N, C-alpha and C positions, 0 to 999 in steps of 0.2 A: 646327679640329680637326685637320685635314692638318698644318699648321703646327706645332702642339704634338707632334703624335705624330713627327714628322721630328725635331725638336730632341731629344725625350725619347730616341729610340733612338739618335741620335748621340752623345748624352752618354753614355748606357748602354754604347756601345762603345768609349767612351775617345776618339773620333775630334774632332779641331778641325775647324771649317768648312772650312778650308784643305785639310786632308787628305781629306774627303770631296769637296770640289771636285775635287782631284787624281784622286781614284777614278774621277769620273764625268765627268771631261775637260770641265769647267766652271769658271767663275770663283768665288771665294769670294763675290762679291756675289749671285749667283744662289742660293747656298744660304742666305743671309741674308735675301733675299726671301722664299723660301720659308718659312722660319721665322718671318717676321714676317706672313706672310699676304697679302703684296704682290702674290704672284704664285704659280701652281702650276705644277708640271711636268707635261709633256705623257705621253700614255700611255706611250710606249717609255721615258722618262726615268723615270717612275714604276716602272716593272719595273727598270730598272738601279739606282734608289734602293733597291727592296726588297732586291735581290741583295747591294748594298754594305753594307747594315744587316743583312743576315742575316734578314729577317722576309719576311712575305707582304703584298702588296698590300692584301688586305682589312684587316689591322692598323693599315697606313700611313692608310688613310682612315678608321679607327676603327669600323669594323665590329667586333663580338664575335664573336670566332671561338671556337667552343665545341669545347673539346679533349676528345677521348674519355676518358671517366673508366676508372680501371683496372677497375672492375666491368664496365662495357660490354664492353670487352676481353675479360675473362675469359669473360663470357657468350657471345660472339661465338666465342672460342675453344674452349668447351665446344660449343657447337652444331655448330661444323666438325669437332669429333672425333667426335660422333655421326654426323655425315654419313658421313665416312670409314670410320666403323666398318660402316655401313649398305652402303655401297658395297663394301667388302671381303668382307661376309657373303653379298651377291648376288652377286659374282663368284666366291666358292668355291661357292654353291649351284649356278652356273651350269656350273662345270668337273665337279662330281660328277654332274651330269645329263647331260653330254655324255660324261663317262667312263662310266657305266652303260649309255648308249645303244649307245657304240661296243661295248662287251661282249657287248650284246644282238646287235647286227649281226654280230659274230663267231660269237656261239654259233647264230644263225639260219643263217648261211652254211655253217658245218660241219654242222648238222644237215640241211640241204637236199642238201649233197653227199653225205652218209652215203645218205640216202635213194635219189639217183639211182644211187649205187654198187650198193646193194643189189636196187634195181628192175631194173639191167641194160639200161637203155634199152628199155623195154617197147614203145614205140611202134613199134619195127621189126616186131614179131609181130603187131601189130594188122590187122583186116580193114579195108581202106579201101575195100570195096565199099559198105560201111554208111555212108550219108552223115553222121550223126552222129558216129561213129568217126572218120571221115574227118577231118572239121573237128576235133575235140578232138585227134587224134592230130597233126595238122598244128600246131595251136596248142602243144602239148606240145612237138613238134620244136622249134619256135622259141624257146620259153622254154628249152628243155635248151641248145640252142645258144648264146644268149645267155647264160645263167647260167654256162655251162663257159668262156667266154672273159673273161667280166667278173668273176666271183668271185675269181679271184686277186689281181686287183689291188684289188677292193674291201676284201678281207681284210687285204692288205698295208697299205693306207692305214690301215684300222682299227686294227691293230696298233700302227702308229707313234701314230695318235690317242691310243691307249691309254697309249702310254710318254709321250707329251707331257703327258697330262692326270692322270696319277697323282700323287697328293699327296707333294710334295717335304717333306723333313724339313729 
């Protein structure tokens, strides 16, 4: 089988035994022995032979190589197209969710800031002699202190995020 395939492929390429031998750096008699089935090329030479004859080793060995049909390629192409569309939709959905979360965060920050401004730091006027008021007042003071220092940075980051996640045309 190998011998016939080598001979058939060599002839279909329009090569003589001598020309093929030169390409493979062997003598013409080696090619003749392969084609007569008196010897076989080793694995490295088989690879070189397949390259010289522009075919696969499987084809030379006589294995039937199933070429993908155009219909199979079309089906695979359609499946890939559907997957790409689904990935694009998922990415767009995530972008929208992130965009609205950032908008909500901005609204919450602005609302809390406005509430703190209207309340005018009421914890300063609380009676800290009452233990319940003292604990709540201290907790509120810590919240306000952290909020006043972190809110501008968070607000700025959220505004940048909103700009980056807005829909591009």
